[in-house]
N, C-alpha and C positions, 0 to 999 in steps of 0.2 A: 502494500502497500503507500501512496507516495506519501511524503512529511508533511505537505503543500500544495495547495491546487493554486497556481498563478492567474489570471486573465492578460492578457497584451493585448491593447487594443487599436488598431491602423487599419481604420474604415474605410480610409482615405481612397484617393487614384494609387493606379500600379508602380509610379515610380517612389513615391511616397511609405508605399509596403517593401517593396523592397530595399530603400534602405533603412528598416529596421531589422532585415538581419545580422545585422553583427550584434544588436543587442537582443534578439531569439538566443542567440550564440553564447554571448555572456553570461545571459539569466540561466540556461540549462545546463551548461560546465561546471556555473560557479553550486548550483544548486540540482545536481543531478537525480535526486531523490524526490525532485518538484516535480508536478504535472504540468504540464504547459497548455493552458489554450492561448489560439489566438481569435481575436474575433476580427473580421473581415468581411468585405461583398463579396455575393458571389462571383463578380469579373475576375478577380484576383484569389478565390477558391481553389482551384486546380494546380496552383504554382505555391499555395500554402500548403499543401497535403504534399508537396515533395520537400517540404523546409526540416532540414535533419533534427532541428531544436523545438518541432510545433510537437506536441503532443493529440493532439484533438483541434480539430477545425470549427470556429462555430459561425455561423454565416450568419449577419444582421441583417434582420427582419426585411425587405424591401417596400413593406408595405406598412410601418408602423412609425406614424410619424410620434405619437404620443408616448412611446416608448413602453408600452404594454406587456407586446411581446416578450420584450426583449428583459425586462423586468422580474418573468417567470423566467424566463433561459437561464438569467444569472441567478436567480432564487434557486432553482433545482439544483444548481451545481456546486451551490453552497460555498464559493470560490475564499480562499482565504487573507488575497491580497487583487487588488486589480489595478495594471498597470498604463494607464491613457496617454502614449504616444501622440495622438493628434485630438483634442478635446474638444466635446460637444456640450452643449446642455442637456439635447433628449439621452446621450449616454452618462452623464455623472448626476442625473436623476435618476437614469434605471438602479447602476451599482449604489447608491443611497437609500434607494426605497427596497431592494434587495437586502441592504443590513452585510453589506463585505467589510469587516475591517480596518483591514488597508487600503486604503485610497488615494491611490497617485495620480498628477496629473501635473503639467507647465501651470503659473499661476500666471496665466493669464483668460481672458477674455470672461462672461460671467460664469461661466460652466466650472468655475472654481470655489465655487462655493458648493456645491456637492460633493467636494473632495477635502477629507482630512490630512492629505498629507502634497504640498504644494512646493514646486520649485519654480524657483525663478531663473527665466533663458533668455527672453528678450528675442527671440531665433529673429526676425526680422530687422536687427541689425547685422544680422549674417557673418557673426565672429566668428565663428565653427563649421566643419558641415553641419549638416541635417541628421546623415548616422551618428555624431557625436553627441549632440542634442539627447537622441533616441538614448542612446548609452549611458545615459547621464543617469535618465529615469530611473535605469534598472540597479546602475549602482546606489542611486537613494535608498531603493527596496534592501539591496543587501545591507546596506549599510543599518538599517532600522532591526534587521533580525543577525546583525553581528557577526556576518558571515565574508569575507576578503572576498573579491574579487577574484577571477582566474585571469591571466595573460589571452588578451583577446585571439578569435581564433582568424588565422589566416586566408585570404583568396586561396581557391575560389569559393564561394556564401555557395551556390547552386552550381552541383555537378551531375551528368548523367554518363553510362556506360562508355570509355574510349572507345571500346568496339564497334558500338551502335553507333558514336558521331562519322566515326572515319568511312565507315558504312554509306550514313546520310550524305559525308559530305564526296565521294567517292560516284554515286549514285546521281547527285547535281550537275560532279563533271562531263557524266557518261552521257548523260539526256540532253545535253546541250553541245557538246565534241569541243569541249575545253579542256586545257594542258592539263595532266595533273597535276605537275609544280607551279599552277596558277594561283595567285593570291587573290583572293577572294575579300573582296571591298564590300563590306556591306552600307547601305546608304538608307535614312529613313528618312524621309521629304516632310513627314505627315509631323502633326502635333497636336499635341492633347488640349490644347490654347491657355495654359498658365505660364510658359512662358512663349518669349519671339521665338523665331527659327528663322533659317536663311531662306530666300526665294526660290521658287523652280529655279531661273536665270543661275543666280550663285549657284546652288548646287551644281547645277550643268557645266559653268564654267570652274570649280575645284574638282570635277569629275574628270573634264578635259586635262585640267595641267596633269593629273595623277596621271593619268593612262601613259605618259610619259615615262613614267616607271614599269618599263618593262617585265612583261605578265601582271598585270592587275586587269583582275575582271568585277565587274560592279554588280550586285546583288541588289536589286531596288524592290525595297520590302516596306512592304505598308500594314498597319492597324485597321481593325474595322472602321467603314467609311472611308479610306485614305487612298483606295486600288488608283482611284482616278488622277492623284497627285503623282504615284507613281508610275504612274503610265505616261503623263504628261514628262517626268524629269525621263522617261526611255524616251522620248521622240528627239527630248533635245539633244541627248548623245548616240544618237543614232549611227555615230562613226564609231563607238567606244563598244568592247565586246560586255555586254549585258544581258539579265534576265531581271525578271519581276515575280517576284511572289508576296502571297500576303497572309492571314493569319485567318482562313476559314478553316483552317484545321486544328484549332482551337489554339488556348497561350500555350500547351505543356511542348504543344510539338512545335508551335512558334519558334519559342525559346531552345528547342534542341536541333532547330538549324541557326540559329544565333551561334550555336556550340561551338560550330567549324568554322567563326569569320576570322578571317586571318588582321580585319581590321573593323572596326563599326563606326561611323561617322552619323552625330545627327545633332540639331539640336537637343536640349535639354527636355527630352521624353520619357516614357517609362519604358519605352523601349532599349532605350541607352542604360535604364538602371539594369534592365535582366540581362545585359551586355558586360559590366561592371560588376553584376553579381559572381556571371560564369568566369571572370578574369579574362573576360577578352580586351584586344588592345581598346581605344576607345578614342576619337576625335571629338568634341564635341563642343557647341557652338552657342554662347549664354548671352543675353545681355547685360550690360552694367548697373541695370536698377538695383539696389540695397536688397530688396528680399529675394532676389535672384540670380544674385552671382554665382562666379563657377566655383569657389570656396564654399559656398553652403549650399548648391544641391553637385558637390566633387562624387563622384561615382566610385562602387566600394571594393576597385581592381589596386591593383599595385600598383602605385605612386610611377614606374619607369614605366606604368603603359598605358598611361592617360595621355593627353593632352586637351589643354583648353584654350579658345577664342575667343574674345571679346569684342564690344567699337574701341576705339583708341578713346583715351582719356579728356582728350577736346570733343567729342561726338555725340549725341543725346543720347541718354541710358537705353534707349528701346532703339536707336538706327543702327539694324543689322547691315545695314548696306554699307557703313565704315568700318566692317572689319577687310582686314587685307588678305584677299584667297591668297598670292600671291605669295607672302609667307608662311601660309597658312598649309598651302600645298609643298612648299620647300619643309615647312617640319614633318608632314605629315611623311614626307617620302625619305627624311632623315631618321624618321623610328624604323619606316617599314625596313630598311638596309641593315640597319643596327637588330632589328628581331630575326631578319632572314639568316643575317651573323651568327648569331646565338643559336637560333636553330641547327643550322649545320652542323655548329661545332657541338651543342653540346641533346641534338635530337631532341626538342621540346619544342612546344609551340607555347 
């Protein structure tokens, strides 16, 4: 029997959920005898099931504006603690009504009145990465229970079988007649709307620059409702080797494809953070708006595997057209060559 039952809440967008994985890892490794449940929306449930540090996934009822069904769920599970990484009054009220003894959340918004343990974070100042803010809340619980945090888990946080991934990669290459040694450069030109992204012409310009690096093949990927944008980009780079695919096969299969990316390029999107959790090399484009910075929404792959680009300090915070694509392309090609050399020397990707 577990000594404690803890509910961790991250029931907002896909990228936010992926940035909670280091917090789940810390909690489970520091409290291995604890049962950890995760409250997530139906959309992210398939990936939550694949998280090795989550024991049980609880889907937040979609049609439950007053939180009545959620309150019953929380009461039935008799949690010892709730750690709310993203706080709303609805979840806070449900946790209070359910009588959960330890209720932890950021000390922001009206929702904080329902929690008896509040941590001041000021996330909008972007003083540290989002995943670090999540980890701090877990550390607060560990401190309350007099448990020392274990050393942080190293990437990758999300993994699939290596043979399965190799077979899927080989299948894609063979299906489209690409060389076995091709570098698969994934580009996700869509956006969830929470942060500005490059325009299609900008992505086309970037791809054209990157095509100068022999062996680059572009995989233009699209989330729900984004296929037309991927096809528009495909038409703009007709002279470059490319293929288009979308997420119609489901979120987990989508992630399995990203797992064989040699490089993943996008704005600050949920798909980018899947790539980061898989420890794939990433090149991301961020606005300079304080709440949307490259530091705040940093990916969780190894530092040596991520690049970030933003408008110059003299440009408007949201002016993504001010990003120097020639400089970005040169930096991307440089890291590609470094990773290719590393792979030849050590035989790893």
